[in-house]
C-alpha angles and dihedrals in degrees: 000000000000093000093048091050092054095043120107135028101352092052091049090046089054092050092051091048093052092045091050091048091052093044098047096042092048096044095049096062092036089058100035106038133063102195140037116257124259098260092049091050088051094047089054090052090055100037095059088069097053090214124168089240145358136218095263106027147008112273106262098094093048094046093052095044089054091049089053097044101105107178109302097318116127100201099081089056092048089049093051099071090048090053087053090052092045093054091049091049090051093051096051091043090054091048094050090052089069089067109017128060114262092256092047092049089050095054091042089056092045089051089065084078085075092071108085092210088075098051122011096032095034094074094087109073108221146130092295097050094045088061094062101083093043092047091051094044094047090050091050092047096047091047092051095041099053093044092059127077141203094036095297092130103062091114090056089049089053091051089048089056094048092047093048090047092052093044093051088052088055102051136341094235089068085081088080091074099053089039089056090049091051091049090052091051090053100039104039112073093209090058101042094088089069088078088065092066131063096250102090092042092050090051091049092048094050094046091046093051092049094049096042098086089055093050090051088049092050093049091051091052099043096257100287093167094053091048090052092048093049090046092053088058097047114110118241091222134045090273102247115181095264093050091053091047090052092051092047095048093045092053093044093049091049092054093046091048091051092049099043097082088051091053089050090052091050091049089051090053101045112013110203107023127236101007097141140353121270088265092048091241102132143306115341115245126171115218112260094240092054092047092056091048091053091045092052094049099037103033104023098077092043091051091053091052092051091050089048088052090051089051090053104265111150102236123208120212096230090060087079095054099094091041093064090058087077101020094064097045089043090062090051092050094045091049095048095237116213128188099237097147108039095160093050092048089049091053095046093044091050090050092049093047090051090050093052094049092045092048094051090048093049091050096045096046102027098040097075094040094051098041096042092223137078124261121216093266091058097044116129095240094150093049091049092049092047091051094049091046091052093049093046092052092048090054101037102027137271114296095016106134122229102250100197136006114207133179141059112012094238100044096038093041090054094048091052093044096048104033111131112259111288137171111284093024126249114358122240117262121232093210112217086343084276122135088206094056092040105032094174090070139042135179093271094054091045094051091048096050100032124206141158131300119213129188142166130227117272140163106295093009125101125205092228095061132038120232112291091241091061093047090051092051097039107033092167091068112133106210113214130203111279115267119243117200119191113197138168121223122182094336097316129101122232134183123212124187130194134176122228143173139192121234109200112216115258095198128076 
């Protein structure tokens, strides 16, 4: 019945909407940027190693970035985050179709375009964006699983386990979603009988089996990812009452601001919410069980963040980005959205889409011209890599591959990502010249294999000499003249400089 209800024009329109979203938000950065963003460069540095975990995050973002690194082309890695958004959109659209009419589910899904997390700030593939498809699929699976009886939902419980396992391998904060689901299964009387079946235990077993290799890796490496995660939440001050209130209000305001355009779009589609059922047969009322499920998924993680803020945790705005995937649609479902004003919705949606595209174009093109310096997405990473490769080959011989790139995350990561093709593929990155940040390397391996060191100018650091710590640990470093790269971006000339050095191999 469900598939028949969604068949036809609304389903086709949803497919067109997602395809256009993926196309537009992939093409815009392909056409208007010159370099991959910082987090994507970092993910590439991790993903090459195929480790079970990395110093900052679990491995999923690195793994997927590596799968989508095809030569030195940027477009696959710009496509990847939009595929993540597209899968998430599909999952919540499918979920909303269980309650709303096909046309209402369509416009509610389209209204997600009002949340900037899923367009303007989704272009940088990172540990936040990689959660999106798993968050959406987990919500869909839990919704379907608990609304079925007599063991008919085991397939959905299995999907829930897979989605939660993938989400936990993306970022630890994903745990807030399954934790909210477990709390609902315990606290809501109408849901407690689920524990008598195999479903919740199956989901738990699948998720635990997927996450176990990362736990073993973390234990073997003294839990670097957990230490990073807790450090990100530490407040920079002593957490007086006013500081906590400021953090809490800032985070809450950011989420409301992100959600506001979506609410405007929902209003444009339906006007006054919840007046009648889809069939026009009386007041809309969502069954209590379904309301608790939506509250757990849409409100549970947000509530935990707010409590954490009160407790003194330093909240980051982007932490709320996956939560709104369900929070927004949950409001549409709870209110019984109906498409009463399709033309008004189309006009408002079209204006909003035009604003988004224009804003991105203005930021991408006008940013460097107005600021007078290059942002990360306009950095000459390819030029830097080519210059380093040329200097290395002049010193070590034509055709000799660069074995290791060490140094600052940004500069070294760009060199490794954009090096011209060489035997053995991309070299590993000794991130920050720190064996904790890059646990696949250490000083001894780097001295034995040799490589290049790259750094940027910084307060107290000159380009014609690497940091004193590096020189003390690698006395054989051969410092090279700083590289000067002259590039032109959108009709304006820019100069970028970087320091670099060659480390001859000490081994055979």
